[in-house]
C-alpha positions as CSV (number, residue, x, y, z in Angstrom):
1,M,85.5,102.6,94.7
2,P,88.3,100.4,94.4
3,T,91.3,100.8,97.1
4,V,94.9,100.1,96.1
5,R,96.8,99.1,99.9
6,L,100.1,97.1,100.8
7,A,98.9,93.2,100.4
8,R,99.0,91.4,103.6
9,P,99.7,87.6,104.3
10,E,95.6,87.1,104.4
11,D,95.1,87.8,100.2
12,Q,97.6,85.4,99.1
13,A,94.7,82.7,98.7
14,A,92.6,85.8,96.7
15,A,96.1,87.2,95.0
16,Y,96.4,83.5,93.3
17,Y,92.7,83.3,92.2
18,V,93.8,86.8,89.8
19,C,96.9,85.0,89.0
20,L,94.9,82.1,87.5
21,K,92.2,83.8,86.2
22,T,94.8,86.4,84.2
23,G,96.9,82.8,83.6
24,D,96.0,82.8,80.2
25,H,98.3,85.5,78.7
26,G,95.9,88.0,80.2
27,R,92.7,86.2,79.4
28,D,91.2,83.7,82.3
29,G,93.3,80.7,82.8
30,E,90.9,78.4,85.0
31,P,90.2,76.0,82.2
32,F,93.4,75.0,82.0
33,Y,94.2,75.1,85.5
34,R,92.0,72.9,86.5
35,D,94.1,70.1,87.8
36,D,96.2,72.6,89.9
37,P,94.7,76.3,90.2
38,D,97.7,77.6,92.3
39,A,100.2,76.2,89.9
40,L,100.7,79.6,88.4
41,G,100.2,81.4,91.9
42,R,103.1,79.8,93.5
43,I,105.5,81.6,91.5
44,F,104.2,84.7,89.9
45,V,102.4,85.9,93.4
46,G,103.8,84.0,96.9
47,P,107.6,84.7,96.9
48,Y,106.5,88.5,96.6
49,L,104.1,88.5,99.5
50,A,107.2,86.4,101.2
51,F,110.1,88.6,100.3
52,E,109.0,92.0,98.7
53,P,105.9,92.8,101.4
54,E,106.3,96.4,100.9
55,L,106.7,96.3,97.3
56,S,103.7,94.0,97.1
57,L,100.4,96.2,96.8
58,V,96.9,94.7,95.9
59,V,93.4,96.6,95.0
60,E,90.2,95.7,97.0
61,D,87.0,96.2,95.8
62,E,83.8,95.3,97.7
63,Q,83.7,91.6,96.4
64,G,87.1,91.8,97.5
65,V,91.0,91.7,95.9
66,C,90.6,91.7,92.5
67,G,94.4,92.5,91.5
68,Y,97.6,93.0,92.4
69,C,101.0,95.1,91.0
70,L,103.8,93.2,92.6
71,A,107.8,94.1,92.4
72,A,111.2,93.2,93.2
73,L,113.8,95.9,94.0
74,D,116.9,93.7,93.0
75,S,115.8,90.8,90.9
76,R,119.2,89.0,90.9
77,A,118.9,89.0,94.5
78,F,115.1,88.3,94.7
79,Y,115.9,85.0,92.2
80,Q,118.3,84.0,94.6
81,Q,116.0,83.6,97.6
82,Y,113.9,82.3,95.1
83,D,115.9,79.7,94.6
84,R,117.3,79.0,98.4
85,R,114.2,80.0,100.1
86,W,111.1,78.8,98.0
87,R,111.8,76.8,95.1
88,P,113.0,73.6,97.5
89,A,109.8,73.2,99.2
90,L,107.3,73.7,95.7
91,C,110.3,70.8,94.0
92,E,109.1,68.3,96.9
93,Q,105.6,68.8,96.8
94,F,105.9,68.4,93.0
95,P,108.0,66.2,91.6
96,Y,109.0,66.6,88.2
97,P,106.4,65.4,85.3
98,A,106.6,62.0,84.3
99,G,106.5,60.9,80.1
100,D,106.4,63.0,76.9
101,P,106.4,66.8,77.6
102,A,104.1,66.8,74.3
103,T,101.0,65.3,76.3
104,W,101.9,67.1,80.0
105,T,99.3,70.0,81.2
106,R,99.9,73.5,81.8
107,A,99.8,73.0,85.4
108,E,102.7,69.9,84.9
109,H,104.5,72.5,82.5
110,V,104.4,75.0,85.7
111,H,105.9,72.2,87.9
112,S,108.7,71.4,85.7
113,W,109.5,74.9,85.7
114,Y,109.5,74.6,90.0
115,H,112.9,72.5,88.6
116,H,114.3,74.2,85.9
117,P,113.4,77.8,86.6
118,E,114.6,80.8,84.0
119,Y,116.0,84.0,85.7
120,F,116.1,86.4,82.9
121,C,117.5,89.8,83.6
122,P,117.7,91.8,80.3
123,E,120.7,94.0,79.9
124,P,122.0,96.4,81.1
125,Y,121.0,95.4,84.2
126,A,122.5,98.1,86.0
127,S,120.3,100.2,84.5
128,Y,116.9,97.9,85.1
129,P,117.7,95.7,88.2
130,S,114.3,96.1,89.5
131,H,111.5,94.2,87.6
132,M,107.5,94.2,88.6
133,H,104.1,92.8,87.2
134,I,100.2,93.6,87.3
135,D,97.7,91.4,86.8
136,L,93.6,92.9,87.2
137,L,90.2,90.9,86.8
138,E,88.2,92.0,84.3
139,R,85.7,93.8,86.4
140,V,88.4,96.8,87.4
141,R,89.9,97.0,84.4
142,G,89.7,100.6,82.8
143,Q,88.9,102.6,85.3
144,G,92.7,104.1,85.7
145,I,93.8,101.3,88.6
146,G,96.5,99.6,86.9
147,R,98.2,103.2,85.9
148,Q,97.9,104.3,89.6
149,M,99.1,100.9,90.9
150,M,101.9,101.1,88.6
151,Q,103.2,104.7,89.1
152,Q,102.8,103.7,92.7
153,Q,105.6,101.3,92.3
154,V,107.4,103.0,90.6
155,K,108.1,106.0,92.8
156,A,108.4,103.3,95.6
157,L,111.7,102.0,93.5
158,A,112.8,105.0,92.6
159,Q,112.7,106.3,96.6
160,R,114.6,103.1,97.6
161,G,117.2,103.8,95.2
162,S,116.8,102.1,92.2
163,P,117.7,103.2,88.9
164,G,114.9,101.8,86.9
165,A,112.7,98.4,86.1
166,H,112.1,95.6,83.7
167,L,109.0,93.5,83.2
168,A,107.8,91.0,80.5
169,V,104.6,90.4,79.1
170,S,103.8,87.3,76.5
171,L,103.9,88.5,72.9
172,K,100.6,87.0,72.9
173,N,99.0,90.1,75.2
174,T,98.4,92.5,72.8
175,D,97.0,94.7,74.9
176,A,99.2,94.7,78.0
177,Q,101.8,95.7,75.6
178,A,100.1,98.4,74.8
179,F,98.9,99.2,78.2
180,Y,102.8,99.4,79.2
181,A,103.9,101.7,76.2
182,R,101.2,104.1,77.2
183,L,103.1,104.5,80.5
184,G,106.5,104.7,78.7
185,F,107.9,101.4,79.2
186,H,110.1,100.5,75.6
187,E,111.5,97.2,74.3
188,L,114.6,96.0,75.9
189,A,114.4,91.9,74.3
190,R,112.5,89.7,73.5
191,T,112.3,85.6,73.3
192,A,110.3,83.4,71.4
193,D,107.2,83.9,73.8
194,D,108.0,87.1,75.6
195,L,108.9,90.2,75.4
196,Y,111.2,92.8,78.0
197,L,110.2,95.8,78.4
198,G,112.2,98.6,80.9
199,Q,111.4,102.5,81.9
200,R,114.6,104.4,83.7
201,F,113.2,106.3,86.4
202,T,116.3,109.2,85.7
203,D,118.4,110.1,83.4
204,S,121.2,109.8,85.0
């Protein structure tokens, strides 16, 4: 049976791979990131393992790490750390892409995010200051693992004093939207590409 546990530093490469294999709106992103398979993981996995280790869960089966559920207690504080301690090295290693953005690869678009990040937190922030995200490989979906991990994160965040959390999901990822709805998340905001959902942990 798959086992849920806290991530360890040595899980980073496997967790980056999960990010890659779910990097096309929940589907396999590997064909689109062959020029830089770790492009997405450097944003959506690495900083959480570094700055929120007690809120970084992975699921592991006999083949290895096959999913994660990552969270940040205070989104604004997390993004400040990302901006000061994580992003400068990315910008140094990966220059802003040259040429017409219409010709960029998907990895180059991600590299541009290193230089010009967007830190969107839906309002009311005081009600939903935490955020989380989850990705699972196909082989462990539909087994209740995702629900278990999300519920475990909600409990951990609530125990640390958070009143609620938000998350972002691609408008194209309708399966994930349905999953979050079943867990009690509701719409807070939407952009051209993403839907932001929230859940209160208490009624106070």
